[in-house]
MARKOLMAR-800441 format. One record per residue: z, y, x of N, C-alpha, C, CB in turn; residue in three letters. Coordinates in steps of 0.02 Angstrom, whole numbers, plus 50000, padded with zeros to 5 digits. Atoms other than C-alpha are relative to their C-alpha. Glycine has a CB too. Example, Ala and Ser with C-alpha at 12.3 -4.5 7.8 and 13.67 -1.06 7.14 Angstrom:
<site <50000,49941,50045>,<50390,49775,50615>,<50000,50060,50045>,<50062,50001,49950>,'ALA'>,
<site <49997,49941,49958>,<50357,49947,50684>,<50037,50055,49961>,<49929,50023,50020>,'SER'>,
% end
This chain:
<site <50065,50013,49971>,<54442,55404,53470>,<49950,49993,49944>,<50002,49935,50045>,'MET'>,
<site <50049,50003,50053>,<54294,55438,53359>,<49932,49977,50024>,<49995,50067,49967>,'THR'>,
<site <50067,50016,49974>,<54135,55428,53462>,<50005,49948,50055>,<49965,50063,50025>,'TYR'>,
<site <50004,50050,49947>,<54098,55273,53563>,<49926,49988,50015>,<50037,49933,49980>,'VAL'>,
<site <50071,50010,49983>,<53932,55264,53656>,<49980,49927,49988>,<49987,50019,50073>,'PRO'>,
<site <50024,50068,50014>,<53826,55113,53610>,<50003,49955,50062>,<49928,50003,49974>,'SER'>,
<site <49995,50040,49938>,<53834,55058,53793>,<50065,49959,50001>,<49997,50046,50061>,'ALA'>,
<site <49937,50038,50002>,<54015,55005,53762>,<49991,49938,49957>,<50058,50045,49972>,'VAL'>,
<site <50013,50059,50043>,<53958,54891,53620>,<49956,49950,50037>,<49966,50023,49934>,'ARG'>,
<site <50043,50045,49962>,<53821,54820,53731>,<50040,49961,50052>,<49944,50040,50035>,'HIS'>,
<site <49959,50033,49950>,<53946,54784,53869>,<50046,49948,49967>,<50042,50051,50040>,'LEU'>,
<site <49955,50046,50035>,<54069,54705,53746>,<49963,49937,49978>,<50032,50034,49940>,'ALA'>,
<site <50039,50058,50022>,<53933,54592,53677>,<49984,49955,50059>,<49934,50023,49967>,'ASP'>,
<site <50017,50040,49941>,<53879,54536,53850>,<50060,49964,50029>,<49968,50044,50054>,'ARG'>,
<site <49939,50030,49973>,<54056,54506,53911>,<50027,49945,49955>,<50054,50053,50011>,'LEU'>,
<site <49977,50051,50047>,<54102,54412,53753>,<49963,49935,50007>,<49993,50025,49930>,'GLY'>,
<site <50041,50060,49992>,<53962,54290,53788>,<50016,49961,50063>,<49928,50018,50000>,'GLY'>,
<site <49984,50034,49937>,<54033,54245,53959>,<50052,49945,49990>,<50025,50050,50051>,'LEU'>,
<site <49950,50051,50014>,<54179,54148,53886>,<50065,50006,50040>,<49972,49934,50013>,'GLY'>,
<site <49939,49992,49961>,<54308,54208,54013>,<50028,50071,49999>,<49988,49978,50070>,'TRP'>,
<site <49972,49933,50010>,<54330,54391,53968>,<50034,50000,49932>,<49944,50056,50004>,'VAL'>,
<site <49961,50007,50062>,<54468,54399,53839>,<50009,50065,49962>,<50068,49973,50016>,'THR'>,
<site <49988,49935,50032>,<54488,54585,53804>,<49960,50054,50035>,<50076,50018,50002>,'ASP'>,
<site <50032,49941,49970>,<54394,54748,53831>,<50037,50061,49973>,<49923,50003,49982>,'LEU'>,
<site <49958,49943,50018>,<54507,54900,53831>,<49966,50065,50020>,<50068,49994,50033>,'LEU'>,
<site <50026,49933,49987>,<54453,55081,53821>,<50054,50038,50038>,<49980,50036,49934>,'VAL'>,
<site <49953,49962,49959>,<54534,55193,53952>,<49973,50070,50011>,<50014,49965,50068>,'ALA'>,
<site <50023,49933,49981>,<54519,55369,54020>,<49991,50047,49941>,<49936,49995,50037>,'GLY'>,
<site <50011,49948,50050>,<54452,55513,53919>,<49979,49972,49932>,<49949,50050,50024>,'SER'>,
<site <50020,50031,50063>,<54377,55397,53789>,<50061,49977,49960>,<49953,49941,50013>,'LEU'>,
<site <49938,50022,50033>,<54552,55330,53751>,<50044,50058,49980>,<50039,49953,50045>,'ALA'>,
<site <49955,49944,50014>,<54640,55497,53757>,<49970,50052,49952>,<50019,50034,50064>,'THR'>,
<site <50032,49953,50047>,<54514,55587,53646>,<49968,50059,50034>,<50050,50024,49951>,'GLY'>,
<site <50030,49945,49963>,<54448,55700,53784>,<49929,49988,50022>,<50042,50015,50060>,'ASP'>,
<site <50067,50019,49979>,<54279,55615,53804>,<49949,50052,49978>,<49981,49931,49972>,'TYR'>,
<site <50054,49953,50015>,<54132,55735,53815>,<49934,49967,50020>,<50010,50069,50039>,'VAL'>,
<site <50064,50032,49984>,<53959,55654,53801>,<49960,50042,50050>,<49959,49989,49936>,'PRO'>,
<site <50040,49967,49950>,<53851,55696,53950>,<50040,50031,50058>,<49960,50054,49968>,'GLY'>,
<site <49957,49972,49949>,<54001,55755,54052>,<50049,49947,50026>,<50039,50060,49973>,'VAL'>,
<site <49949,50050,49982>,<54136,55620,54050>,<49968,49934,50020>,<50048,49990,49943>,'SER'>,
<site <50021,50068,49986>,<54119,55449,54126>,<50034,49953,49949>,<50019,49980,50074>,'ASP'>,
<site <49972,50050,50045>,<54162,55290,54031>,<50044,49953,50041>,<49944,49960,49962>,'LEU'>,
<site <49952,50041,49964>,<54318,55200,54092>,<50022,49943,49955>,<50060,50041,50024>,'ASP'>,
<site <49982,50059,50039>,<54346,55023,54030>,<50038,49951,50044>,<49938,49967,49970>,'LEU'>,
<site <49964,50053,49966>,<54460,54879,54077>,<49986,49935,49963>,<50077,50015,50005>,'VAL'>,
<site <50011,50066,50029>,<54411,54698,54047>,<50053,49953,50027>,<49928,49973,50016>,'ALA'>,
<site <49952,50051,49979>,<54548,54568,54050>,<49966,49932,50000>,<50063,50000,49954>,'LEU'>,
<site <50033,50065,49993>,<54497,54397,54107>,<50052,49944,49998>,<49960,49997,50065>,'THR'>,
<site <49958,50059,50000>,<54568,54224,54084>,<49993,49962,50065>,<49982,49954,49941>,'GLY'>,
<site <50005,50031,49934>,<54580,54184,54268>,<49970,50046,50051>,<49961,49936,49996>,'GLY'>,
<site <50027,49958,49946>,<54524,54251,54436>,<49925,50014,49992>,<50012,49966,50066>,'PRO'>,
<site <50070,49980,50000>,<54359,54342,54454>,<49975,49990,50072>,<49990,50075,49976>,'VAL'>,
<site <50023,50019,49934>,<54292,54251,54606>,<49928,50023,50014>,<50004,49925,50009>,'GLY'>,
<site <50066,49977,49976>,<54128,54274,54699>,<49944,49987,49949>,<49983,49965,50065>,'ALA'>,
<site <50054,50015,50048>,<54016,54188,54570>,<50005,50045,49939>,<50004,49926,49978>,'ALA'>,
<site <49992,49955,50057>,<54089,54289,54428>,<49984,50072,50018>,<50072,49996,49973>,'ARG'>,
<site <50015,49932,49978>,<54076,54449,54528>,<49924,50011,50006>,<50033,50015,50068>,'GLN'>,
<site <50073,49995,49995>,<53892,54415,54562>,<49969,50006,49930>,<49970,49938,50036>,'GLU'>,
<site <50023,49996,50069>,<53865,54386,54376>,<50013,50069,49970>,<50035,49946,49957>,'MET'>,
<site <49983,49934,50025>,<53954,54549,54333>,<49956,50054,50031>,<50073,50015,50013>,'LEU'>,
<site <50043,49950,49967>,<53853,54647,54461>,<49931,50001,49968>,<49993,49984,50075>,'SER'>,
<site <50066,50003,50032>,<53690,54586,54384>,<50002,50028,49930>,<49976,49929,49998>,'GLY'>,
<site <49992,49975,50069>,<53752,54623,54208>,<50004,50077,50000>,<50063,49970,49967>,'LEU'>,
<site <49993,49928,49997>,<53804,54800,54256>,<49937,50035,50024>,<50058,50019,50044>,'HIS'>,
<site <50063,49969,49977>,<53643,54836,54351>,<49951,50004,49942>,<49970,49959,50058>,'ARG'>,
<site <50045,50001,50058>,<53546,54786,54196>,<50020,50053,49949>,<50001,49930,49966>,'GLU'>,
<site <49976,49948,50047>,<53655,54896,54084>,<49986,50070,50027>,<50074,49991,49987>,'LEU'>,
<site <50012,49934,49970>,<53640,55042,54206>,<49927,50021,49996>,<50023,50000,50072>,'ASP'>,
<site <50072,49985,50007>,<53450,55029,54193>,<49981,50010,49927>,<49958,49945,50031>,'ARG'>,
<site <50016,49998,50071>,<53457,55019,54003>,<50051,50040,49959>,<49996,49931,49972>,'GLY'>,
<site <49954,49968,50048>,<53594,55056,53875>,<50050,50048,50031>,<50037,49947,49962>,'ALA'>,
<site <49950,49958,49968>,<53714,55134,54001>,<49970,50050,50049>,<50051,49957,50036>,'ALA'>,
<site <50034,49955,49952>,<53584,55235,54098>,<50028,50071,49994>,<49924,49999,49988>,'HIS'>,
<site <49976,49932,49997>,<53659,55401,54152>,<50070,50011,49971>,<49954,50043,49964>,'GLY'>,
<site <49934,49992,50033>,<53828,55367,54068>,<50059,49990,50048>,<50005,49953,49943>,'LEU'>,
<site <49947,50012,49951>,<53927,55323,54225>,<50053,49953,49971>,<50032,50066,50022>,'ASP'>,
<site <49955,50049,50029>,<54003,55170,54142>,<50032,49959,50056>,<49961,49953,49951>,'LEU'>,
<site <49962,50038,49950>,<54140,55091,54247>,<50047,49951,49965>,<50039,50047,50046>,'GLY'>,
<site <49956,50050,50030>,<54245,54938,54216>,<50039,49963,50055>,<49960,49950,49958>,'CYS'>,
<site <49956,50037,49955>,<54393,54860,54306>,<50011,49931,49968>,<50069,50037,50012>,'VAL'>,
<site <49992,50069,50024>,<54403,54669,54289>,<50066,49972,50026>,<49939,49956,50022>,'TYR'>,
<site <49932,50019,49981>,<54584,54614,54288>,<50017,49931,49973>,<50050,50052,49974>,'VAL'>,
<site <49973,50065,50020>,<54646,54435,54286>,<50064,50015,49963>,<50012,49952,50063>,'ASP'>,
<site <49942,49984,50042>,<54772,54447,54143>,<50065,49975,50031>,<49991,49970,49931>,'ALA'>,
<site <49941,50026,49966>,<54893,54344,54246>,<50026,50045,50056>,<49985,49932,50027>,'GLY'>,
<site <49980,49954,49946>,<54898,54482,54377>,<50008,50072,49975>,<49948,49999,50056>,'ARG'>,
<site <49996,49933,50028>,<54912,54630,54259>,<50063,50037,50023>,<50000,49996,49924>,'LEU'>,
<site <49937,49969,49980>,<55094,54663,54309>,<50003,50017,50074>,<50058,49955,49981>,'ALA'>,
<site <50001,49988,49927>,<55050,54665,54495>,<49967,50067,50013>,<49963,49942,50037>,'ASP'>,
<site <50026,49932,49993>,<55032,54852,54524>,<49959,50010,50063>,<50057,50049,49999>,'LEU'>,
<site <50037,49993,49938>,<54964,54828,54700>,<49938,49957,50005>,<50044,49985,50057>,'GLY'>,
<site <50057,50045,49997>,<54832,54699,54658>,<49934,50038,49999>,<50002,49950,49941>,'ALA'>,
<site <50068,49972,50001>,<54650,54739,54692>,<49958,49959,49954>,<49969,50002,50072>,'LEU'>,
<site <50041,50032,50050>,<54525,54699,54557>,<49927,50021,50008>,<50025,50017,49928>,'HIS'>,
<site <50071,49980,50000>,<54334,54694,54551>,<49989,50057,49950>,<49954,49940,49983>,'PRO'>,
<site <50010,49940,50041>,<54280,54863,54484>,<49929,50024,50006>,<50049,50057,50020>,'THR'>,
<site <50067,49971,49999>,<54106,54919,54435>,<50006,50075,49993>,<49955,49970,49943>,'TRP'>,
<site <49997,49927,50002>,<54090,55103,54476>,<49942,50028,50041>,<50068,50025,50028>,'THR'>,
<site <50053,49964,49966>,<53946,55216,54523>,<49948,49954,50032>,<50029,50045,50053>,'HIS'>,
<site <50054,50044,49978>,<53821,55074,54539>,<50017,49944,50047>,<49950,50040,50031>,'GLY'>,
<site <49983,50055,49956>,<53920,54951,54642>,<50068,49969,49980>,<50002,50023,50073>,'SER'>,
<site <49938,50036,50013>,<54060,54824,54632>,<50045,50007,50061>,<49987,49925,49983>,'LEU'>,
<site <49952,49990,49946>,<54212,54871,54736>,<50067,49970,49978>,<50008,50077,50016>,'VAL'>,
<site <49933,50025,50015>,<54394,54815,54744>,<50047,50059,49995>,<50024,49949,50054>,'GLN'>,
<site <49953,49944,50012>,<54521,54936,54669>,<50060,49975,49961>,<49965,50058,49963>,'ARG'>,
<site <49942,50015,50041>,<54693,54934,54594>,<49989,50030,49930>,<50066,50028,50032>,'SER'>,
<site <50001,49971,50068>,<54718,54969,54409>,<50048,50059,50001>,<50020,49946,49945>,'LEU'>,
<site <49961,49940,49989>,<54779,55147,54417>,<50052,50013,49946>,<49954,50060,50004>,'SER'>,
<site <49949,49979,50048>,<54933,55219,54335>,<49971,50044,49946>,<50056,50036,50036>,'GLY'>,
<site <50032,49956,50050>,<54821,55346,54248>,<49967,49957,49946>,<49948,50047,50034>,'VAL'>,
<site <50032,50045,50048>,<54722,55205,54168>,<50052,49967,49956>,<49957,49947,50037>,'THR'>,
<site <49946,50032,50038>,<54881,55115,54116>,<50030,50049,49951>,<50054,49973,50048>,'ARG'>,
<site <49970,49950,50043>,<54951,55277,54044>,<49955,50018,49941>,<50015,50063,50041>,'ALA'>,
<site <50046,49982,50054>,<54794,55309,53941>,<50006,49951,49941>,<49928,50002,50025>,'SER'>,
<site <49991,50048,50055>,<54836,55152,53841>,<50057,50018,49954>,<50012,49931,50028>,'TRP'>,
<site <49942,49985,50042>,<54995,55231,53774>,<49988,50057,49952>,<50059,50017,50044>,'SER'>,
<site <50015,49944,50044>,<54910,55376,53686>,<49981,49978,49930>,<49944,50042,50029>,'GLY'>,
<site <50015,50016,50069>,<54873,55385,53501>,<49929,49975,49991>,<50011,50061,49956>,'THR'>,
<site <50069,50023,50006>,<54688,55355,53530>,<49985,49935,50035>,<49954,50052,50026>,'GLY'>,
<site <50013,50060,49961>,<54711,55202,53637>,<49980,49942,49954>,<50061,49981,50041>,'SER'>,
<site <50022,50056,50040>,<54622,55049,53574>,<49961,49951,50043>,<49957,50023,49940>,'ARG'>,
<site <50042,50049,49966>,<54533,54894,53624>,<49933,50001,49965>,<50031,49929,50001>,'SER'>,
<site <50066,50007,50031>,<54349,54872,53595>,<49990,49928,49979>,<49944,50024,50047>,'TRP'>,
<site <50005,50071,50016>,<54363,54684,53594>,<50064,49966,50023>,<49936,49966,50033>,'ALA'>,
<site <49939,50037,49982>,<54516,54572,53592>,<50062,50033,49973>,<50004,49994,50075>,'GLY'>,
<site <49934,49977,50021>,<54699,54619,53581>,<50007,50075,50007>,<50054,49965,50040>,'ARG'>,
<site <49989,49929,49993>,<54765,54795,53558>,<50032,50016,50069>,<50046,50026,49943>,'PRO'>,
<site <49973,49981,49935>,<54816,54892,53716>,<50075,49988,50006>,<49985,50072,50014>,'PRO'>,
<site <49927,50009,49996>,<55001,54874,53671>,<50019,49932,50029>,<50031,50008,49931>,'SER'>,
<site <49984,50066,49972>,<54993,54691,53723>,<49993,49999,50076>,<49953,49947,49970>,'CYS'>,
<site <50017,50001,49929>,<54939,54740,53897>,<50040,50049,50041>,<49927,50014,50008>,'CYS'>,
<site <49960,49952,49963>,<55068,54870,53945>,<50052,49964,50042>,<50035,50050,49952>,'ARG'>,
<site <49949,50029,49955>,<55178,54828,54093>,<50039,50056,50033>,<49969,49954,50052>,'VAL'>,
% end
């Protein structure tokens, strides 16, 4: 992974200031080295130290709306928020920012698989190898 859009740094900075996001992992084409600026979307996974309840989800929605209007405008930046304690639960649904809204989705096998490639890395926190299940 060589190119990382500045929007990823902006998101990492904002999430780091929350105090409950422990890791930000790069996934998808950005992790596998297939990212094409202006074509590919940005797939990220944030691990949290505990559940992401309604208040946290509201905070994340506001943060992402702000980023989508600014640093992430037009980049289709998405992020799955996973309680680290539920990482091994393959059927769990997690708050996911995608295409301008917060929805509930599982952490896909494709996303998990992208962490095993040579380009896999974390943007903030522990390396992806700590999060494989």
